[in-house]
ROKOLRO-549774 format. One line per field, with one value per residue: residue number from 1; residue in one letter; x, y, z negated of N, C-alpha, C in turn. Coordinates in pm, 1 decimal. Layout:
N
resi <- NUM, ...
resn <- A, ...
nc1 <- X, ...
nc2 <- Y, ...
nc3 <- Z, ...
cac1 <- X, ...
cac2 <- Y, ...
cac3 <- Z, ...
cc1 <- X, ...
cc2 <- Y, ...
cc3 <- Z, ...
END
This chain:
110
resi <- 1, 2, 3, 4, 5, 6, 7, 8, 9, 10, 11, 12, 13, 14, 15, 16, 17, 18, 19, 20, 21, 22, 23, 24, 25, 26, 27, 28, 29, 30, 31, 32, 33, 34, 35, 36, 37, 38, 39, 40, 41, 42, 43, 44, 45, 46, 47, 48, 49, 50, 51, 52, 53, 54, 55, 56, 57, 58, 59, 60, 61, 62, 63, 64, 65, 66, 67, 68, 69, 70, 71, 72, 73, 74, 75, 76, 77, 78, 79, 80, 81, 82, 83, 84, 85, 86, 87, 88, 89, 90, 91, 92, 93, 94, 95, 96, 97, 98, 99, 100, 101, 102, 103, 104, 105, 106, 107, 108, 109, 110
resn <- M, N, S, L, L, R, E, V, P, G, L, R, E, R, Y, R, D, L, A, E, R, V, R, V, R, S, R, A, I, F, D, S, M, V, T, A, G, W, M, D, A, T, P, E, Q, L, E, L, L, T, T, N, A, W, I, L, L, T, Q, W, F, T, H, R, Q, I, M, D, R, R, R, A, I, Q, S, T, D, I, H, D, G, I, R, H, F, V, A, L, F, S, P, L, L, R, S, P, Q, R, R, Q, V, E, R, M, V, S, Q, P, A, A
nc1 <- 18954.0, 18737.0, 18766.2, 18973.6, 18816.4, 18613.8, 18774.8, 18978.2, 18961.8, 18733.8, 18775.8, 18604.4, 18401.3, 18538.1, 18633.6, 18362.8, 18339.2, 18512.9, 18421.2, 18210.6, 18262.2, 18401.4, 18195.6, 18005.1, 18163.0, 18206.4, 17964.9, 17891.4, 18075.5, 18031.7, 17743.6, 17799.6, 17909.7, 17661.2, 17524.7, 17696.7, 17645.5, 17798.2, 17732.1, 17405.3, 17231.4, 16989.7, 16891.1, 16896.8, 17059.5, 17295.8, 17361.2, 17347.4, 17556.2, 17773.5, 17819.7, 17866.3, 18131.8, 18284.5, 18311.1, 18416.4, 18661.7, 18804.4, 18832.3, 18948.0, 19220.4, 19254.2, 19106.2, 19276.9, 19491.1, 19419.3, 19306.0, 19543.1, 19707.2, 19948.3, 20146.2, 20279.9, 20160.0, 20093.4, 20170.2, 20013.8, 19794.5, 19688.1, 19637.7, 19400.0, 19226.3, 19140.2, 19038.3, 18825.7, 18667.0, 18604.1, 18430.0, 18189.8, 18075.8, 18057.1, 17893.6, 17701.0, 17778.1, 17754.9, 17768.7, 18009.9, 18185.1, 18203.0, 18357.2, 18603.8, 18662.9, 18704.2, 18928.8, 19125.8, 19112.1, 19199.1, 19502.7, 19802.6, 19921.4, 20181.4
nc2 <- -1452.6, -1358.7, -1326.7, -1119.7, -933.9, -864.0, -810.2, -634.7, -286.7, -63.1, -207.3, -360.4, -233.4, -97.0, -299.0, -350.5, -112.6, -142.5, -373.8, -273.8, -125.6, -226.5, -417.1, -225.9, -123.2, -387.8, -481.8, -260.4, -334.2, -602.5, -515.8, -340.3, -569.1, -695.5, -464.3, -414.9, -663.2, -891.7, -1082.2, -1221.7, -1202.5, -1164.5, -857.3, -972.6, -1224.9, -1039.4, -971.6, -1158.6, -1285.7, -1100.1, -1050.3, -1342.3, -1345.8, -1175.5, -1317.8, -1575.2, -1455.2, -1342.2, -1543.7, -1772.7, -1797.9, -1860.4, -2087.1, -2296.4, -2299.2, -2377.0, -2672.1, -2814.0, -2813.3, -2628.5, -2349.4, -2149.2, -1982.6, -2050.4, -1997.5, -2175.9, -2132.3, -1925.3, -1912.0, -2125.0, -1984.2, -1778.6, -1959.8, -2061.2, -1814.1, -1706.3, -1934.1, -1857.0, -1672.2, -1740.0, -1937.3, -1725.0, -1567.5, -1479.8, -1727.2, -1665.6, -1515.5, -1676.8, -1900.6, -1704.0, -1635.8, -1913.5, -2023.3, -1857.7, -1896.2, -2155.4, -2191.7, -2283.6, -2224.2, -1966.0
nc3 <- -1688.6, -1746.7, -2021.0, -2026.5, -1919.2, -2134.2, -2341.3, -2288.2, -2283.0, -2100.8, -1900.5, -1744.0, -1661.7, -1456.1, -1321.5, -1231.6, -1063.4, -878.9, -759.9, -667.7, -466.3, -273.8, -195.6, -44.2, 141.0, 257.8, 348.4, 544.6, 735.6, 825.7, 892.0, 1135.4, 1316.6, 1371.4, 1469.0, 1700.0, 1839.1, 1794.9, 1588.2, 1478.2, 1194.5, 940.2, 712.8, 445.5, 486.9, 521.9, 281.2, 90.4, 228.4, 207.0, -91.7, -145.5, -13.9, -162.5, -399.0, -290.6, -224.3, -449.4, -579.4, -485.1, -510.9, -760.9, -779.4, -606.3, -733.2, -977.5, -868.8, -732.2, -944.5, -972.9, -961.9, -810.0, -534.0, -181.2, 147.0, 304.5, 117.1, 210.2, 464.0, 415.3, 239.8, 442.5, 653.4, 493.8, 441.6, 673.1, 757.4, 634.3, 745.6, 989.7, 1126.1, 1138.0, 1346.0, 1784.2, 1995.3, 2196.3, 1995.9, 1820.7, 1932.0, 1955.2, 1737.9, 1595.7, 1767.8, 1661.0, 1358.9, 1389.2, 1466.2, 1292.1, 1010.9, 955.6
cac1 <- 18918.7, 18603.8, 18816.0, 19025.5, 18718.4, 18540.3, 18874.8, 19040.8, 18851.7, 18733.2, 18800.0, 18462.5, 18344.8, 18668.4, 18582.8, 18246.0, 18314.4, 18572.5, 18324.1, 18103.1, 18326.9, 18411.2, 18058.6, 17955.4, 18254.9, 18208.8, 17853.1, 17916.6, 18167.8, 17925.1, 17643.4, 17843.1, 17913.3, 17562.2, 17535.9, 17776.6, 17589.2, 17859.6, 17663.5, 17280.7, 17167.7, 16910.9, 16948.1, 16899.7, 17182.8, 17384.3, 17333.8, 17425.6, 17719.9, 17832.9, 17837.9, 17955.6, 18253.3, 18370.1, 18297.6, 18545.3, 18804.5, 18840.1, 18832.7, 19028.8, 19382.5, 19280.1, 19073.4, 19379.6, 19612.9, 19386.4, 19290.8, 19630.6, 19796.4, 20063.8, 20160.6, 20271.0, 20069.8, 20214.6, 20098.3, 19916.3, 19642.3, 19617.7, 19540.5, 19291.1, 19123.9, 19102.8, 18951.4, 18686.8, 18615.5, 18548.2, 18344.6, 18072.6, 18008.4, 18077.3, 17755.9, 17604.1, 17835.4, 17720.5, 17864.9, 18156.9, 18243.8, 18252.4, 18456.9, 18749.2, 18736.1, 18761.0, 19030.5, 19223.3, 19190.5, 19277.0, 19630.8, 19867.7, 19957.7, 20325.3
cac2 <- -1347.3, -1346.2, -1277.0, -998.3, -828.4, -886.3, -745.8, -512.1, -158.4, -21.8, -320.7, -454.1, -105.9, -48.4, -414.7, -353.1, -25.8, -197.9, -466.8, -225.4, -29.9, -346.8, -465.5, -116.9, -156.6, -515.2, -506.1, -196.4, -410.3, -706.6, -422.9, -323.4, -654.4, -722.3, -378.5, -475.1, -765.3, -1016.7, -1135.0, -1214.8, -1210.3, -1076.6, -810.9, -1079.9, -1315.5, -996.0, -949.8, -1288.8, -1273.8, -988.0, -1114.8, -1462.7, -1295.4, -1150.2, -1441.2, -1645.6, -1374.4, -1304.8, -1645.4, -1857.6, -1842.0, -1953.4, -2224.2, -2357.3, -2337.7, -2505.5, -2769.1, -2784.9, -2814.0, -2529.1, -2211.1, -2058.4, -1917.5, -2094.8, -1966.8, -2265.5, -2121.0, -1763.0, -1966.1, -2193.1, -1913.1, -1712.9, -2028.9, -2103.3, -1695.9, -1729.5, -2036.0, -1793.2, -1575.1, -1773.8, -1999.9, -1608.1, -1520.9, -1513.9, -1840.2, -1641.8, -1467.6, -1777.3, -1974.1, -1684.9, -1668.5, -2045.4, -2031.4, -1781.3, -1902.9, -2273.9, -2175.2, -2350.4, -2100.2, -1941.5
cac3 <- -1618.9, -1831.0, -2156.7, -2005.7, -1879.7, -2224.4, -2426.4, -2238.9, -2298.0, -1952.2, -1763.7, -1695.1, -1579.2, -1327.4, -1218.8, -1133.1, -959.2, -719.8, -666.6, -566.2, -347.3, -173.2, -158.0, 46.4, 282.0, 326.0, 403.6, 645.4, 840.1, 874.6, 960.9, 1235.9, 1345.7, 1399.8, 1552.8, 1828.8, 1920.7, 1799.5, 1525.7, 1432.1, 1078.6, 879.9, 587.1, 336.8, 483.9, 534.6, 144.6, 67.2, 302.8, 143.6, -260.1, -138.4, 50.7, -285.3, -464.7, -254.5, -200.4, -581.3, -700.9, -412.9, -537.2, -898.3, -714.5, -582.9, -833.5, -1073.4, -803.3, -704.9, -1003.2, -918.2, -1011.7, -711.5, -409.9, -51.5, 288.3, 375.7, 73.4, 220.0, 558.9, 402.0, 230.9, 558.8, 704.8, 381.0, 439.7, 800.1, 744.0, 554.4, 819.0, 1155.4, 1161.3, 1187.9, 1501.8, 1863.6, 2092.2, 2214.1, 1913.4, 1724.5, 1986.8, 1969.5, 1559.9, 1560.1, 1837.7, 1584.5, 1248.3, 1404.7, 1461.2, 1187.9, 915.6, 982.6
cc1 <- 18829.0, 18666.1, 18897.9, 18910.8, 18629.2, 18701.4, 18945.4, 18941.6, 18878.3, 18717.1, 18657.6, 18401.3, 18425.2, 18663.5, 18467.4, 18248.7, 18387.5, 18482.7, 18235.2, 18139.5, 18345.8, 18285.2, 17984.5, 18029.0, 18249.8, 18097.9, 17832.1, 17996.9, 18085.2, 17782.5, 17698.1, 17885.5, 17762.5, 17490.7, 17553.8, 17754.1, 17653.5, 17819.7, 17476.4, 17257.2, 17088.2, 16988.6, 16969.2, 17014.1, 17295.9, 17437.1, 17436.3, 17576.6, 17831.8, 17898.6, 17920.6, 18079.1, 18342.5, 18420.3, 18429.5, 18689.8, 18850.9, 18883.9, 18944.0, 19143.0, 19373.3, 19210.3, 19179.8, 19439.1, 19568.4, 19375.7, 19399.0, 19735.6, 19948.7, 20032.8, 20125.3, 20196.8, 20183.3, 20122.5, 20011.0, 19787.4, 19605.6, 19561.0, 19431.2, 19198.8, 19073.0, 18977.1, 18811.2, 18611.4, 18524.2, 18423.3, 18229.4, 18013.6, 18032.9, 17955.5, 17673.7, 17650.6, 17771.6, 17825.2, 17983.6, 18214.5, 18288.8, 18351.2, 18574.6, 18762.0, 18766.1, 18884.9, 19188.5, 19268.6, 19220.8, 19417.5, 19702.1, 19955.0, 20120.2, 20396.2
cc2 <- -1311.5, -1268.1, -1163.8, -893.4, -801.8, -816.8, -647.4, -393.7, -123.4, -95.8, -333.5, -318.6, -98.3, -163.6, -419.3, -241.7, -80.0, -306.4, -417.4, -183.0, -118.0, -401.5, -380.7, -147.3, -278.2, -514.8, -376.8, -299.7, -500.9, -613.4, -391.7, -411.4, -695.9, -575.8, -378.7, -563.7, -895.6, -1109.6, -1116.3, -1289.4, -1093.3, -976.1, -902.6, -1164.2, -1196.5, -957.2, -1071.3, -1287.3, -1222.3, -1026.1, -1282.4, -1450.4, -1259.0, -1254.3, -1481.4, -1565.1, -1358.7, -1438.3, -1792.0, -1905.6, -1912.0, -2089.3, -2321.2, -2360.2, -2431.2, -2629.4, -2886.8, -2838.1, -2760.6, -2400.4, -2098.8, -2050.8, -1988.3, -1989.4, -2003.3, -2198.6, -2021.8, -1841.4, -2038.2, -2090.5, -1838.3, -1821.5, -2075.8, -1962.2, -1672.4, -1854.3, -1956.6, -1742.7, -1647.7, -1863.2, -1863.3, -1557.8, -1572.9, -1611.5, -1748.2, -1559.8, -1549.8, -1856.6, -1869.4, -1663.3, -1794.9, -2088.3, -1968.5, -1858.3, -2102.5, -2269.5, -2231.1, -2197.6, -2100.0, -2004.3
cc3 <- -1680.9, -1969.3, -2124.9, -1992.2, -2051.8, -2356.0, -2386.6, -2221.8, -2159.7, -1836.0, -1713.4, -1620.4, -1456.3, -1257.5, -1146.8, -1016.7, -836.2, -653.7, -593.0, -426.5, -226.3, -125.0, -41.1, 164.2, 361.4, 456.2, 541.4, 758.2, 913.2, 950.7, 1084.9, 1334.3, 1425.9, 1531.9, 1722.3, 1914.8, 1916.2, 1666.5, 1489.4, 1290.5, 1051.2, 762.6, 463.8, 342.8, 485.8, 353.2, 109.8, 98.7, 184.4, 25.4, -235.0, -96.1, -49.8, -400.5, -408.9, -258.4, -318.3, -667.2, -600.4, -451.7, -679.0, -834.4, -714.1, -663.7, -928.4, -1005.9, -767.0, -813.7, -1015.5, -968.9, -872.5, -572.6, -265.1, 84.8, 308.8, 291.5, 114.8, 349.4, 519.0, 323.7, 336.0, 625.0, 638.3, 425.4, 587.5, 812.5, 682.9, 667.5, 984.5, 1156.5, 1235.1, 1358.9, 1639.1, 1902.2, 2109.8, 2114.8, 1851.0, 1767.6, 1960.9, 1808.6, 1532.3, 1607.3, 1726.2, 1444.6, 1272.5, 1410.6, 1325.5, 1132.0, 940.7, 861.6
END
């Protein structure tokens, strides 16, 4: 990815713009979870969560392919990625919401 960002003219800027749009929208979602009373988090925690979510979601499949030494992504990879994503914010959820989310992600991949 880094070599592509260096070598393809304009790609770095487009990537940065995409990352910023996703960051703003993700932060709005997490802010709304706090406002709705589903999550307890400070603004700093939400900023860290937003950045960590972007890193996880953009690197998960590459990580899985490298670690498992295979080319194709499988449905279990998607389910595992979702579980990792939920693990980022579930400690911030209030108990009823945490239990509900944990039930949903504990379902086996189809």
